[in-house]
ZAVEX-77735 format. One record per residue (C-alpha): x, y, z. Coordinates in steps of 0.25 Angstrom, whole numbers, m for minus. Example, Ala and Ser with C-alpha at 12.3 -4.5 7.8 and 13.67 -1.06 7.14 Angstrom:
<recs>
49:m18:31;
55:m4:29;
</recs>
This chain:
<recs>
m6:164:92;
m3:167:77;
m14:163:66;
m6:155:60;
m5:145:72;
m19:149:73;
m22:142:60;
m12:131:64;
m21:129:75;
m34:130:68;
m31:117:59;
m29:107:69;
m41:99:74;
m36:96:88;
m23:103:94;
m17:109:107;
m17:122:109;
m5:126:120;
m9:142:122;
4:147:123;
10:157:135;
12:168:127;
9:174:114;
23:170:110;
24:156:111;
21:146:101;
7:138:98;
9:124:99;
0:115:92;
0:101:94;
m8:93:81;
m17:81:87;
m28:82:74;
m30:84:60;
m30:96:51;
m41:100:46;
m34:111:37;
m20:113:31;
m10:124:36;
m5:132:24;
7:135:20;
16:142:11;
27:138:7;
35:144:m4;
47:138:m12;
60:140:m2;
69:148:m9;
82:145:m15;
94:151:m9;
105:147:m16;
103:146:m31;
99:134:m36;
93:130:m24;
78:131:m30;
74:118:m33;
79:114:m18;
71:125:m12;
58:121:m21;
61:104:m17;
62:108:m4;
50:118:m1;
42:105:m8;
44:97:3;
43:106:14;
29:107:9;
27:94:5;
30:91:20;
21:101:27;
8:97:15;
9:83:18;
7:83:32;
m7:89:31;
m6:101:40;
0:111:29;
m6:116:15;
4:123:6;
m1:135:1;
4:133:m15;
14:144:m20;
3:147:m30;
m2:155:m19;
9:165:m14;
7:179:m16;
23:180:m13;
35:172:m9;
47:177:m1;
59:183:m9;
68:177:m1;
69:168:11;
72:180:21;
62:190:14;
50:194:21;
37:186:21;
25:192:16;
14:186:26;
4:192:21;
6:186:7;
6:172:12;
m6:174:21;
m13:179:10;
m13:165:5;
m18:160:20;
m2:152:21;
m2:150:36;
14:146:36;
24:150:26;
36:142:24;
50:149:18;
62:144:16;
75:145:7;
85:134:1;
100:135:m4;
106:124:m10;
122:125:m10;
128:112:m17;
123:101:m8;
119:109:3;
106:115:6;
100:125:17;
85:125:17;
79:136:28;
64:140:31;
56:149:40;
41:146:42;
31:157:45;
18:158:50;
10:167:40;
0:174:49;
8:178:58;
19:183:50;
31:174:59;
40:165:58;
37:151:64;
51:147:71;
63:150:65;
69:148:50;
77:134:49;
88:131:40;
91:117:36;
103:113:29;
108:99:21;
112:93:8;
104:93:m4;
100:79:m3;
93:81:11;
84:93:6;
72:85:9;
76:83:22;
77:98:24;
63:102:17;
58:92:28;
64:99:39;
58:112:36;
45:104:34;
46:98:46;
51:113:53;
39:120:49;
28:108:51;
35:107:65;
33:125:69;
20:123:63;
15:111:69;
22:110:83;
25:96:77;
37:91:73;
39:86:59;
42:75:53;
46:79:36;
61:76:39;
59:59:44;
59:47:36;
52:35:33;
56:20:34;
46:11:25;
46:m2:17;
46:1:3;
38:m8:m5;
38:m11:m21;
33:m23:m28;
19:m31:m28;
10:m32:m16;
13:m48:m15;
29:m47:m17;
33:m33:m11;
49:m29:m11;
51:m21:2;
63:m10:5;
65:m2:16;
65:12:13;
66:25:21;
61:40:14;
56:53:21;
44:54:24;
38:59:13;
43:47:5;
55:54:m2;
71:49:m3;
67:35:m1;
77:25:2;
79:9:2;
85:5:14;
83:m9:10;
81:m17:m1;
71:m28:m6;
77:m40:m5;
69:m44:7;
55:m39:15;
58:m29:23;
47:m23:36;
44:m13:45;
55:m2:45;
56:7:56;
64:19:59;
73:20:72;
71:33:80;
83:40:74;
81:35:60;
94:29:57;
87:16:58;
78:6:54;
73:m7:57;
65:m17:49;
60:m30:47;
69:m36:35;
65:m52:30;
79:m54:24;
81:m66:33;
67:m73:30;
62:m69:44;
58:m54:48;
70:m47:56;
73:m34:60;
83:m25:52;
91:m11:58;
95:m2:46;
103:10:47;
98:19:37;
108:28:35;
119:13:32;
108:6:26;
115:m4:35;
105:m15:42;
108:m24:54;
96:m34:58;
90:m35:71;
95:m49:81;
85:m58:82;
86:m73:84;
84:m82:73;
70:m86:70;
66:m74:75;
56:m63:66;
58:m49:72;
48:m38:66;
42:m25:68;
53:m17:74;
54:m4:80;
66:5:86;
64:9:100;
64:25:100;
79:27:104;
83:16:94;
90:6:103;
79:m5:104;
70:m11:92;
56:m16:96;
50:m26:86;
43:m40:85;
50:m53:84;
44:m67:81;
48:m79:87;
41:m93:88;
28:m88:83;
28:m77:92;
29:m63:90;
34:m52:99;
39:m39:103;
53:m38:106;
65:m27:109;
79:m25:105;
90:m19:110;
97:m16:98;
110:m14:106;
112:m24:114;
102:m34:105;
93:m38:118;
80:m42:114;
68:m39:124;
54:m45:120;
43:m38:124;
33:m46:122;
28:m59:123;
15:m65:118;
11:m76:107;
4:m63:101;
10:m56:89;
16:m43:93;
23:m32:84;
26:m18:78;
31:m11:91;
33:3:92;
39:9:104;
33:23:111;
42:35:111;
48:35:124;
51:20:122;
44:14:133;
31:10:126;
29:m1:113;
16:m1:105;
14:m14:97;
5:m24:90;
0:m38:95;
m11:m48:93;
m13:m53:109;
m27:m48:110;
m31:m56:97;
m30:m45:86;
m19:m35:84;
m18:m24:95;
m7:m13:98;
m2:m16:111;
6:m7:121;
18:m10:130;
31:m7:138;
44:m5:129;
49:m17:138;
38:m27:137;
26:m29:146;
11:m30:145;
5:m22:133;
m7:m15:134;
m16:m17:123;
m19:m2:115;
m29:m5:103;
m41:m9:104;
m49:m4:91;
m54:m14:81;
m45:m20:72;
m30:m23:73;
m18:m13:77;
m5:m15:72;
9:m7:69;
9:3:82;
18:14:80;
20:24:91;
19:39:88;
32:46:92;
25:56:99;
20:44:108;
5:47:109;
m1:39:97;
3:24:91;
0:23:76;
m5:9:70;
m11:m1:60;
m26:m3:62;
m33:m15:53;
m48:m14:54;
m59:m19:44;
m50:m23:33;
m42:m9:35;
m29:m4:39;
m27:9:47;
m17:17:53;
m21:24:66;
m15:31:79;
m21:30:93;
m14:33:107;
m6:24:115;
m16:20:122;
m23:15:112;
m35:27:113;
m39:36:102;
m36:28:90;
m37:35:76;
m36:27:62;
m28:36:53;
m29:28:39;
m37:17:33;
m34:9:20;
m31:m6:16;
m17:m6:24;
m12:5:33;
0:0:43;
12:5:47;
12:17:54;
24:26:59;
25:41:64;
30:53:58;
41:57:69;
32:69:73;
19:58:76;
11:65:66;
11:56:55;
10:43:54;
15:35:40;
10:20:37;
10:10:24;
m2:8:17;
m5:m3:7;
m15:m4:m4;
m25:m15:m8;
m24:m25:m17;
m13:m34:m23;
m6:m21:m30;
m7:m15:m16;
3:m5:m14;
10:1:m2;
12:14:3;
16:24:15;
5:36:20;
5:46:31;
m7:52:40;
m8:60:49;
m11:56:63;
m24:62:63;
m27:53:52;
m26:65:41;
m17:67:29;
m15:54:25;
m5:54:13;
5:44:5;
20:44:7;
26:42:m7;
35:34:m8;
43:25:m21;
37:13:m18;
27:7:m9;
31:7:7;
26:2:20;
32:1:36;
35:16:34;
42:19:48;
44:36:50;
57:39:56;
61:50:63;
64:65:60;
78:68:53;
88:73:59;
</recs>
């Protein structure tokens, strides 16, 4: 085991260690709980391999560092502490200089800009063993896609150190909000996971709610009041073309989500004063009613394998969480704590369910096991709601509203340990986030 790996194991409060069969096999770590000390790393500004590439190299280096620092798992050593830096991307590494400033990991890279084409390459080193961690990688793309290449480098570094997949090269769809609290304009918008590159997909002529990415990230479901009643629209992200999902006149459809294969939509439908959960096959238009009670049943979410659904219902007299087969059947209640539960979302890993909880005048984002055990509240405020999972199941994003007539909305993220609560910077207010998959 290298000293670098020993350090990383030491800063994890709870981890699974599977001893290697031989000294050559890698250490495997499963992150489960909080971090008591962030891992120090050094990231000298990437080399400019072609004249005129300096600005792009600096921007890419900045985004990679921001991605890693933003996790709460890593701490960047400032360049003012550096004793030396590599003369070029291929130069030998003076590991003693990096050990002297207690850098545990070193990321080096180079950028070449040729017209509209950008090439980025990097290497990751375990400083104390003096060894490269995996092979160097190279990404190529257009100048407009430079942020994606930076996120891809950060994802690779994150994955090699933690053993988990990354989440930086992903997008989030949300409701962008402007105006006073009692007359707020809302638009569907999509952004990079860190709030950059915001694009507006609808105008503010009608109320829009609950946008949800498809598993492939190419389509978005959302609820629109364009007709005067809530109806579900399907929007193609690339073309911004939309179509309305078919429902009968007088029926109100809302809270939609795609199935894991993207072929079906599960949602709530209100008809005749009754609200139940339905499933529709997008190819055939065939509908299937999954619940049939006088209760209000909404906010359904599929399990990763598509076999089960978690949803909220007030059938017990208060708003609680239930689980049932994706084909319907008798649900089983899984929430039994004090307060009311809503907006459940299944983790991509399949092991946890995130939810909103209201208790004693406060709102919380929490997680629990799929059987309702090990409930943990991660946040607390006047109004936190609408959790959504990062693609790797490590981070949750949600919306927060401040109190009072001038209250504002914003997007926040938090680690599943409850640590590293952060505001996501957006041009205006934001609510109802839905985290999409890693981009291809």
